[in-house]
N, C-alpha and C positions, 0 to 999 in steps of 0.2 A: 216690464211686465212680470208679474209674479209667476212662480212655477204653478203647474196645474194643481198639485197637491196642496200648496199653500192657498191657492184661490178657492179650492174646494172647502178647506177648513174655514177660511174667512167668510165664505158664503153662509156657513152654519152660524158663525159668530155674529156677523153683521150683514145680513142679505141686502139691506138698503144701500149700504156703502159699496158692496161689490156690484150691485146692479148699476149704480152710477159709474163705476169704473168700466164695466163692460160696455155700457152705452158710449162712454167717452172714447173707446177705441175706434169708433166710427168705421166698422168693417163694412165693406161693400156687399151688395146683395149676392153677387156670384159666390163669394167666399162663404156667406151665411147659408145659402142654399146647399152648397157642397157639404158643409158641416151638418146641416139638418138631415140630409139624405144619409150621411155616414152614420149618425147616431141612431137614425131610424132603423138602418140595416142592422147595426149591432144589437139594438133592442129586440128586433125580430128574431135574430139568431139566438139570443139568450132565452127569449120566451119559448122558442121551439126546442131548445137544447134538451130539456127533460124528456120530451117525447122521442127525440132522435136517439138519445142515449139509452132509452129502454127498448121498446119493440117497434118504434115508428108509428104507434097508433095511440090515441087517447083511450083511456079505460071506458068501456061501454057504459057503465053506470054513471060516470062523470059526464059522458056525452049526453046521456038521456036527461040528466039534471040541468046541464048547461050546454046546449048545442053550439054556442059560440066557441067552445073549446076546440071544436073541429078545425078552427083556423091554425091551431098549433101544428097541425100536420101539413100546412101549406105556408111555409115561410115567405114566399114571394107575395102571396096575397096579404099576409100579415104585415109585411113591409109597406105595401101600398096603402093599407088602411092606417098604419102608424104615421107614415109621412104625410098622406093626405089629410088625416085628422089633425096633425100639427098645423099644417098650412091653413086649413079651415079655421082652426082655433085662433091663430094669429090674426087672420083677416077679421074674424068675427069680433075679437077683443078690441082691435083698433077701431073698427067701424062703430061698434056699439059704444065703445069708450068715448070716442069723439062726440057721439050723440048725447052723452051724459056730461059733457064739458071737459073731457080729457084732452091733453095737449101732446101726447106722444105720436110717434110715427111708426110705420111698418117695420123698418129696420131695427128700431130699438126693441120692439116686442119680439121680433124674430131672433135677435141675438140672445135675449134673455131666456126665451123658452127653449132655444137650442142648447144653451148651457145647462138648463134644468134637466133636459133629456140626457145630456152627457152624464151628469151626476146620477140620474136614475139608472143609466146603463151600468155604471160602476156599482151602485147598490144592488142591482139585479144580479150581477156577477157574484157578489158576496153571498147573496141569498141562495144562489144556485149551488155554490160550494158548500154552504151550511146544510142545504137540504140533502146533500149526499153524505155528510158527516154526522150532523145532529139535527135530524128533521124537526124535532120538537121546537128547538130554538129558532130554526129557520122561519117558522110561521110567525113567531113573536117579532122577529127582526123585520119581516116583510110588513107587518102591521105598523111598526115604528116608522119604517121608511115611507109608507103611504101617508102617515100623519105629517111627518117633517116635509115631505114633498108638497103637500097641500098648503102648509104654512109658508113655504118658500114661494110657491106660485102666487099666493095672495100678495106677498111683498113685491115680487117682480112685476105683477100687474100694476100695483099701485105706483111703483117707480117708473115704469115705462109710460104710463099715462099721466104722470104727475098728479096723482090723487093724494089727498091729505088724510085718507082714512082707509084702513083695511076693510071696513064695512062696505064701502063703496066698491072696492075691488071684489068682495064676496058677492054682492048683489049683481054686479056685472057678470061675474063668472056663472052664476045661476042662469041668467038670461042667455048667455052664449052657449052654455052646455045644452040647453034645450034645443037651440038651433043646430048645434053640432051633432046632436043625436040624429036629427033628420038628414043632415049632410052625410053622416057616416053610413046610414042605411042606403043612401043613394050610391055612395062609393062602393059599398059591398055588392050592390046589384051590378055596377059597372065592371067589377073585377070578376063577375061570374060566380061569386059565392053567395048562394041564397040560403035562406033559413032551412029549406028542405034539403039542400045539398049537404048542409052541415049535420 
């Protein structure tokens, strides 16, 4: 097994090959769930870190423009939404992908999206450091990370479902995201964080 850093670099160079490698590990669900919850927790902490490092509250103007930013003050609720959203996405992609002729299974998709979230956590840590040192560059890096993450996501969806086209993966993603939005709103309600509360 390659080192984590080597695997990360290889993911950027050849995401399809790395996806096949990760699927080939045949990790069990218990391991994958543990990894998913771990990376979701790290992502939640990193997302909340700027608020915690400042005064513990989101700027009033930013909150008025985007009420969802209030979640940054509630890391546990944010963790629940990230982890729940990932699980909903995995199930949605597999279910809808099979309906469109895909051949992958749940553990394949779970393994790939968990690895993608681990990479995202590393990138988010980098952006956090840059935001404290050179804020102007941090914004550009964050945009670049978002673009690369989307590109990797399409490759991973295609690999997990044995699609022969990224366009099929893109179409599937659009369908699932629409359903995921509804699912996330339900999850937000269940965690007690409402639009008014934010």
